N, C-alpha and C positions, 0 to 999 in steps of 0.2 A: 504494500500500500504506500502511495506517495503522500507523506505527511505534509509536503509543501502545499497540497491542495485542501488542507483541512478546513479553511475558511469558506471554501465553496459549498461545504455541507453544513450550513448554519441550522439553527433550531427551527427555522421556518421552511426548511426544505420538504418537498413532497415525500411521504412515507416510502414510496417505491424506490426512490433514489437512496434513502437511508438504508433500506434493506439490501440493496445491491452493494453498497459500501461495506456493510457488515459481512455479507456473504464472501466478498473478495478477500477481506482482511482475515477473517476467522478461518476460512478454508485454506488459505495460504499458510497460516501459522500452524494449523493442524498437520499439514503435509510436512512442514519443517520439523516438527517434533517427532512425527512418525518416522522420519528418515534419519534424524540426528540425535535423538534423546533415547538412550538405551533403556532407561527405567520406564519411560512412558510407552515405548514400543512393546516392551515385555508386558506392561500392564494391559494394553489393548489385547494382547494375545492370551494372557492369563485369565482375564475375566470371562473370556469365551470358554476356556478350558474348564473353569469352575462353574460354568452354567449360570453366571450372574450378569451376563451382558452379551450382546451380539458381536460377531467378528466384523469390525468396521475398519476400512482403510480409506485413504484420501480419495480413491476412485469412486467411493460410494457417496461423496458429497458433491451434488450437482445443483441443488436448489436451496433457497433459504430454509425451507422446511427440513432439509437434510441435516442442517446444523444441529438439530436436536438429537441426532444419532451419535455425535462425537462423544467418546467415552470421557466421563467426568471423574476427576480424582476427589475423593472426600477430603475436606479441609483437615480432618483428623489425621490424615496421612502426614501432613506437614508437621503437625503437633507431635506425633509419635516419633518421627525421624529426628526432630529437634531434641526431644527428651533423651534420645539415645546417642546424640552427637553424630547422627548420620545424615545430616541435611545435605551433604555433598553428593549423596547417592542419586538425588533427583535432578542434579545439574546437568545441562546439555553438554555433550562431548565437545571438547576444545573451546568452551566458552569460559572466559576469565571473569567469574562472578566473585568479586572480592569486596563488595559493599553489602552490608546487611542491615535490615530493620526488623523490629519485633512487634508482636502484638502487645497490648497493655498487660496481658497476663492475669486478667481478672478471674479466670476460671482455673488457675493453677500455673503450670510451667509456661514461660514465654515461648512462643513459636518464632523461629528465625526464618526470614526470607532473604535469599541471596540474589543480588542483581549485578548485571554488567552495566557499564556506563551508557552504552547506546540504548538499552532498554529503558533506563531511567530518563534519558533525553526524550524519547518518544512518549512515554507516560506523562512527563511533565508538560509537554506541548499540549496534549489533550486536556490535562487538568487546568492549565492556564486558560485555554479556550473556553472550557465549561464555566470557570469562575467569572470570566468576563461576560459571557453570554447570559448566564442565569443570575449572577449576583451583581453585575454591573460594577465590579471593582475596576478602577482605572489607574493609569500612571498618574502620579501626583497625590493619590490617596495615601493614607497611613494606616497601618495595622498594628494593634496591640494584642499580643498573645497572652491569654490568661492561663499560661502553661509554661513549663521550663523551656529555656532556650535549647536549640538542637545539640549543642555540645554537651548537654546534661541529660539528654534522652535519646535513645535509639528507637523509640516507638514510631510506627508509621504515622500515627496521628500528628505528631510534631514534625517529623522529618519531611513527610509528603507535603504538608501545608506550608512549611517554611520554603521549600523549593518552589512551590506554586506561587505564593505571594511575592517572593523575591523576583520571579519572572515578570511580575506586573508593576509592583511599587518600588522595586530595586531595594535601596538601603533604608527605606522608610518603614522599618519593622522594629517594634519595641516589645519588651518582655516585662510583664508585671512582676515576675519572680526572678529577676536577674540575679539577685543575691538572696541569701537566707535573711528573713525579715522578722521583725517583732511587731510592727504596726499592723493595724487592721487592713484587710485587702482593699476596702473602699477608700481608705485614706491614701494608700499608695497610688491607687488609680487616679484619684483627684490630683495628686501632686504631679504624676506623670502627664496627665492631660494638660496641666498648666505649662509644662515644659515644652510640649510638642505642638500644641494648637496655636499657631502663629497668626492665622487670619480667621475672621468670623465664618467664612465659607468653607473652611477645611473639613474634609470628610475623614473621620477616624473610625475605622471598623474594629470591632472586637471579635476575637476568635478563641474559643475555649470550651471546656466541658460544662455540662449543666450544673453540677454541684458548685462550681466556682461562681458562676452567674448568680445562683441562688443565694450563696453566702454574701456576695457583694450587694445584691439588690435588697436583701433583708436588712443589712447594716444601714443602707441608705434610707430604707423605709423607717427604721427606728429613729434615725436622725432627722427624718422629714426633709431629705436632700434629694437633688436631681443632678445627674451628670449628663450634660448635653454633648454627645459625641458627633452628631451630624451624619453618622454612617450607619452601617448595619451591624447587628449583633448576631454573629455566626456561631452556631452551637455544633459541637462534635463530641463523640464519645458516649458512654453509657449513661442511662438515666437513673442509676442508683445513687442515693445520697451517700456522702462520705461516712455517715454514721448508720447506714443501712436503710432499706426501704426505698420506694420509688418516689421520685420528684414528680408531682402532678404537672403534666405538660401545659395545660391551659393556664394554670395558676402561674407557672414560670413565665410563659409568653406575656401574660398581662402585666406581671411584675416588672419584667425587663422593659416592656414598652413604656410603662409609667415612669420608672426610675432613670431610664436613659433618654427619655423625651423623644421617642421615635414611634412611628406607626407600627401596629402589630404585624403588618405585612413585611416589615423590615427586620423582624426577628426570624432568622432562618436556621432550622436544624439541618444537619447533613449526615449522611450515612457513610462512614469510612469503610472501604472495601480493602482491608489489609491484605487479603489473599492475592489481589491484583494491583494493589497500591493506587487505587483511584478513590475519588470522592464524589458522592451524589448529593449535591446541594438542593435545597428547596427553592421553588419559585415563589412568587408573591401569593400564590394560592396554597402554599405549604404542601406542594407535591414534590417528592424527591425525584429528580431527573437523572437518568442514566447517561453517562458520557456517550456521545453518538457512535463511537467506534466499538463500544462494548455490547456483547450479546448477553441478555438476561433471560432467564426462564425460571418458572416455579415448578418444582418437582414433587412427585408423590413421595411422602416420607417413608412409605413401605417399600417402594421400588423407585429409586431416583433416576432410573433410565426413562421413566414415563413422565412427561410434562402434564401439568394440570391445566384446566381452562383459565383464561384471564379472569380475575376476580375471585378465584379460589385460593385458599391458603395452602402453602406447601413450603418445601425447602428452597431457599434462594440459591440460584446457580448462575455463575458468570463465566464468560469466555472473553479473553483479550487478544487482540492482534499485535500487541506491542512488546510483550515480554518474550525474550529469547533464552533466558537463563534457566527457567524451570517451566513445566507445562502449566499455562494459565487457563486451564479448563477445570473449574472447581465447583463442587456442590458444597455449600456451607452447612454449618450446624444451626442456622437461623431460619425461623419461620417468618414468611412474609407473603405479601400479595401484590400482584401487578394491578395498579390502579389506572394506568393508561397503556394500551398495547402499542406495539410498533406501527400498527395501522392507523392509529388515532392521533388527534391533537389534544393537548392538555387545555384546560380552561384558560391558561395564560396565552394560548395561541401557538405554543411551541410543539414541535413533533418529537417523536422518540418515546421510549418507555418511561413510565414513572412507577415507583414501587413504594410500599409501606412496610417497614420492619415491625413485626409483631412481638416476637419473643425468641428466646433460645429454645431449640428443640430438646426434647428429653432423650436420654439414652446416649449410647456411644456408637462406635462403628458397627454396622450390621456384621453378623458373623462371617458371611461370605467374603466381605471386604477385608476383614481382619486377617482371614486366612490368606488372601491374595497378597496383602502387605508382607506377611511373614515369609511367604514363598519368594517374593521379590527381593527381600533383604537377604535371604539365604543364597539366592543366585548371585547377587552383587558381591556378597562376602566371598563366595567360592571363586569368583573371577579375580578378586583382589589377591587371593592366595596363589594364583597361577603365575 
């Protein structure tokens, strides 16, 4: 896929053109991994041997609908390989993948994802394009991270966003928690705003997890104060409170809008797809938009080879045309629903899929997949000994 033409496929493009772009990109990448990634090639063969998937090769992918046939790796594969220190097993032959990022590790051991420079460049181009198109972040704006700086965190949540925003606002990025602090978060934010807001029309966007917004907004509410940022409040990460329990979404949206003096439509949640290092931000109608090059589907939790109908709940699955270091054809452990299909336009007028994340799925790897993973590890270990 020629990434130089990415702007030709804006979010107002006709659905058929978007589908054609996805087909070309995903089909090409499937062939690449089938031919060059030993782990994935064996996976495609082994799932057929174990009777938990069809025997699929690149020659079987001819239409957009055929993309649903591409064998998906359970995200738990990445987690299990990381836990055993075997994450290199899944890396493509002759690819120098020496950059890694991690999940937040909220459910246990952090999962490590390894990348090469070129894959990250292509990913970042699409993330920048999505951020500009959906969130209207522009050069000259400023961004404050309500999160640690990238040198103190390897999480995809921080690293991916930093690369994305740096590609738009350059060096106009600031961090609330630059140093260890004793003051209240709201006080630090007030002082930082005074430092960087030079003109009345300056747009300063905030980016961070729900619990930090909740803490700051509650502090401002108790003091009966407002911080006027003039930009958007972008949310990312899980909705658990730092002391347990769910943060009520509507309550937080209303609280943020009131305390940061913005309209509710400018409070935007985003779903971070760590498995493929992408971000799905909300539009003004609070629908989470999938980056245009990414293929999304919702899969039957009992058999993730089977996609469910649009509007039905199931496991979120993603395929990327950009990553070359590891196979980016992943079914996650998250339950979600497709709220706008690839054939439709969102209420905001944009095309492409939108999704809603519901919850984490229960259970672990299906028995058949666990057996396949063990078989693949055994084969890779035997090869190392030769």
